[in-house]
C-alpha positions in Angstrom: 8.7 -0.7 -18.3 7.0 2.6 -17.4 9.1 5.0 -15.4 8.3 5.7 -11.7 9.4 8.6 -9.5 11.0 8.1 -6.1 10.8 10.9 -3.5 10.7 11.8 0.1 8.5 14.3 2.0 8.0 18.0 1.4 10.7 20.4 2.8 13.1 17.6 2.3 16.0 16.9 4.7 19.1 14.8 4.1 17.2 11.5 4.7 14.4 12.4 2.3 16.8 13.3 -0.6 19.7 10.9 0.2 17.4 7.9 0.6 15.4 8.7 -2.6 18.7 8.6 -4.5 19.8 5.4 -2.8 16.5 3.6 -3.1 16.2 4.6 -6.8 19.6 3.1 -7.4 18.7 -0.1 -5.5 15.4 -0.8 -7.3 16.9 0.1 -10.7 19.5 -2.6 -10.1 16.6 -5.0 -9.5 15.1 -4.1 -12.9 12.9 -1.1 -12.2 12.9 2.2 -14.1 12.9 5.0 -11.6 14.2 8.6 -11.2 14.9 10.1 -7.8 13.3 13.6 -7.4 12.5 16.0 -4.6 9.6 18.0 -3.3 11.8 21.0 -2.5 15.3 22.3 -2.7 18.0 20.8 -0.5 18.8 22.6 2.7 22.4 23.7 3.6 23.2 20.5 5.3 22.0 18.3 2.5 23.7 20.5 -0.1 27.0 20.0 1.9 26.5 16.2 1.8 25.6 16.1 -1.9 28.7 18.2 -2.8 30.9 16.1 -0.6 30.1 12.9 -2.4 29.7 14.3 -5.9 25.9 14.2 -6.4 23.7 16.7 -8.2 20.6 17.7 -6.3 17.5 15.9 -7.7 15.2 18.0 -9.8 12.2 19.4 -7.9 8.7 18.4 -8.8 5.4 20.1 -7.8 3.1 17.3 -9.2 3.7 13.7 -10.3 0.6 12.6 -12.2 1.5 14.7 -15.2 4.7 12.6 -15.6 4.0 9.1 -14.3 1.2 6.8 -13.2 3.1 5.3 -10.3 5.5 6.5 -7.6 7.6 5.1 -4.7 7.8 6.9 -1.4 10.7 7.1 1.1 10.8 8.7 4.5 7.1 9.4 4.7 3.7 8.0 4.1 1.2 10.7 5.3 -0.6 12.3 2.3 -0.3 15.8 3.6 3.5 15.5 3.6 3.7 14.1 0.1 3.4 15.5 -3.4 0.2 17.6 -3.9 -1.4 15.1 -6.3 -0.5 11.9 -4.5 -4.2 10.8 -4.8 -3.9 10.8 -8.6 -1.0 8.3 -8.8 -0.5 4.7 -7.7 2.0 4.1 -4.8 3.9 0.9 -5.6 6.5 0.9 -2.8 7.1 2.6 0.5 10.2 2.5 2.7 9.7 4.5 5.9 10.5 4.8 9.6 7.6 7.0 10.7 4.1 6.3 12.1 1.6 5.1 9.5 -1.3 7.6 9.3 -4.1 8.4 6.8 -2.4 6.1 4.3 -4.4 3.7 2.1 -4.2 2.3 -1.5 -6.5 0.7 -3.9 -4.0 -2.0 -4.8 -1.5 -4.2 -2.8 2.0 -2.7 -2.6 5.4 -3.3 -1.2 5.6 -1.6 2.2 8.6 -1.7 4.5 8.6 0.2 7.8 11.0 -0.2 10.7 11.4 1.7 14.0 14.9 2.8 13.3 16.5 6.2 13.3 16.7 6.7 9.6 15.2 5.4 6.4 18.6 5.0 4.9 19.3 2.4 7.6 16.5 0.3 6.2 17.8 0.7 2.6 21.3 -0.4 3.8 19.7 -3.6 5.2 18.0 -4.1 1.8 21.3 -3.8 0.0 22.8 -6.4 2.4 19.9 -8.8 2.0 20.3 -8.7 -1.8 24.1 -9.0 -1.4 24.3 -5.9 -3.6 27.4 -3.7 -3.5 27.0 -0.1 -2.4 29.1 2.3 -4.5 31.5 4.4 -2.4 29.9 7.8 -3.0 26.4 6.4 -2.5 27.5 4.9 0.8 28.7 8.4 1.8 25.3 9.9 1.0 23.4 7.2 2.9 25.8 7.7 5.8 25.0 11.4 5.7 21.3 10.7 6.0 21.7 8.5 9.1 24.0 11.1 10.8 21.5 13.8 10.0 18.4 11.9 11.4 20.2 10.6 14.5 22.2 13.8 15.2 25.4 11.8 14.9 23.9 8.8 16.8 22.9 11.0 19.8 19.2 11.1 19.2 16.9 8.8 21.2 15.7 7.4 17.9 19.1 5.8 17.3 19.1 2.0 17.3 21.8 -0.7 17.1 20.9 -1.1 13.4 21.7 2.6 12.8 25.0 2.3 14.6 25.9 -0.8 12.5 24.9 1.0 9.3 27.0 4.0 10.1 30.1 1.9 10.8 29.7 -0.1 7.6 28.9 2.8 5.4 31.7 5.0 6.7 34.1 2.1 5.9 32.8 1.9 2.3 32.9 5.7 1.9 36.3 6.0 3.4 35.5 8.7 6.0 35.8 9.2 9.7 32.1 9.5 10.5 32.5 11.5 13.6 34.7 14.1 12.0 32.7 14.3 8.8 29.4 14.1 10.7 30.1 17.1 12.9 31.2 19.2 9.9 28.0 18.2 8.0 25.7 19.0 10.9 27.4 22.4 11.5 26.9 23.2 7.8 23.2 23.1 8.4 23.2 25.4 11.4 23.9 28.7 9.6 20.7 30.7 10.2 22.0 34.2 10.2 21.5 34.8 6.5 17.9 33.4 6.4 14.6 35.1 7.2 12.3 33.8 9.8 9.8 32.8 7.1 12.5 30.7 5.5 13.6 29.1 8.7 10.2 28.0 10.0 9.6 26.2 6.6 13.0 24.6 6.1 12.3 21.5 8.1 8.6 21.5 8.9 5.8 18.9 8.8 2.1 19.0 9.3 0.2 16.5 11.3 -3.5 15.9 11.7 -4.1 15.3 15.4 -7.7 14.6 16.3 -9.0 17.0 13.7 -6.4 19.7 14.4 -3.9 20.8 11.8 -0.6 20.9 13.8 2.6 22.2 12.2 5.9 21.2 13.8 9.1 22.9 12.5 12.7 22.3 13.7 15.9 24.3 13.4 19.3 23.0 14.4 21.8 25.5 15.8 25.1 25.6 17.7 24.2 28.8 19.6 20.7 28.6 21.1 20.8 32.0 22.9 21.7 33.7 19.7 18.8 32.0 17.9 16.3 33.0 20.7 17.2 36.6 20.2 14.9 36.3 17.1 12.0 35.0 19.2 9.5 37.8 18.5 10.2 37.6 14.8 9.8 33.8 14.8 6.5 34.1 16.6 5.2 36.7 14.1 6.2 34.5 11.2 4.5 31.5 12.8 1.3 33.4 13.4 1.2 34.6 9.8 1.9 31.1 8.5 -0.9 29.7 10.7 -3.4 32.3 9.3 -2.4 31.7 5.7 -2.4 27.9 5.9 -5.0 27.1 8.5 -2.7 25.7 11.2 -4.5 25.2 14.5 -1.1 25.1 16.3 2.4 25.9 15.2 5.4 24.6 17.2 9.0 25.6 16.5 11.7 23.4 18.1 15.1 25.1 18.2 17.7 22.5 18.9 21.3 22.9 20.0 23.1 20.0 18.2 26.1 20.2 20.5 24.3 19.5 23.8 21.0 18.1 22.6 18.8 20.6 24.4 15.9 22.5 22.8 13.6 25.4 23.3 10.1 25.5 21.8 8.0 28.4 20.6 4.3 27.8 20.3 1.4 29.8 18.7 -2.2 28.8 18.7 -5.4 29.2 20.7 -5.3 29.1 24.4 -7.0 25.7 24.3 -4.3 24.3 22.0 -1.5 25.9 24.1 -3.0 24.1 27.1 -2.9 20.8 25.1 0.7 21.5 24.4 1.4 22.0 28.1 -0.4 18.8 28.9 1.7 16.9 26.3 5.0 18.0 27.8 4.1 18.6 31.4 5.5 22.1 31.2 4.0 25.6 31.3 4.6 28.0 28.5 6.0 31.4 29.5 5.3 34.0 26.9 4.8 31.3 24.2 8.2 29.7 25.1 9.4 26.6 27.1 12.7 24.9 27.6 12.7 21.2 26.5 16.1 19.8 27.7 17.0 16.5 26.0 14.3 16.8 23.3 15.8 16.5 19.9 13.5 14.2 17.9 10.2 15.3 16.4 9.3 11.8 15.5 9.9 10.2 18.9 9.8 13.0 21.5 7.4 15.5 20.0 4.7 13.9 17.8 3.8 11.0 20.2 3.1 13.2 23.3 1.2 15.7 21.2 -0.9 12.9 19.6 -1.8 11.5 23.0 -2.6 15.0 24.4 -4.9 15.9 21.5 -6.6 12.6 21.5 -6.8 12.4 25.3 
């Protein structure tokens, strides 16, 4: 049986890396031959989770077609978020919890998508359906992914399935998910030793919205005012990135994980800034706006932006 690679999106977060590891283990138990890899180095939060449960970070790949003919995708489906040569390999399986956009294949495939808070929640269901035991340390990694994506079950993306998965996985892993989850999330909020260029690329995704290349980045912090002291430097980095990569609009969401409030910084043309204001019903003031209660890019940012650009 030919080997396949399993990976999540570019600028991988804990879900992208953790679920790639979990899904690779799952399909290998069913007879597949796969290796979990990543499209980038783990961030501080993910590194904390990997170390906690005794996993090495997956190796990073730039291309896939020079190694394999077929791949499996987790936590994404949009080509611009995937490996650079995704058009040169066959996609045999997808497990995801995002919108489906610009995705097509030449052959039939296994595709599972559910509107839940985390892809690892879906994989947890798949283990349960197969009556397959989840190893203790793998359960901890899957738990970490769900805590990350749902901000410890506080995000509006959280569903009853996510809550059930967290309870079950925490029991297998033998951890107090609230205590562990807060420690893990805090591990990912250290921004003092990172440059603005690094920070705006740590957790960023590109979306094609009615012909516009829109970049949406997110940074989690525990001290929002302190982060906003770097506003001018963030805006400069975003403007430079937009020129270098052809982004029509760049939005940076800075989220306080303790109170679930955010502030957004936006660069782009006056027309695109007006579209942003239409999306959120708020006026930008010097490229900045407060977005209380907005924590989810998937549910609270991309849908209103999509409607505004297409409206």
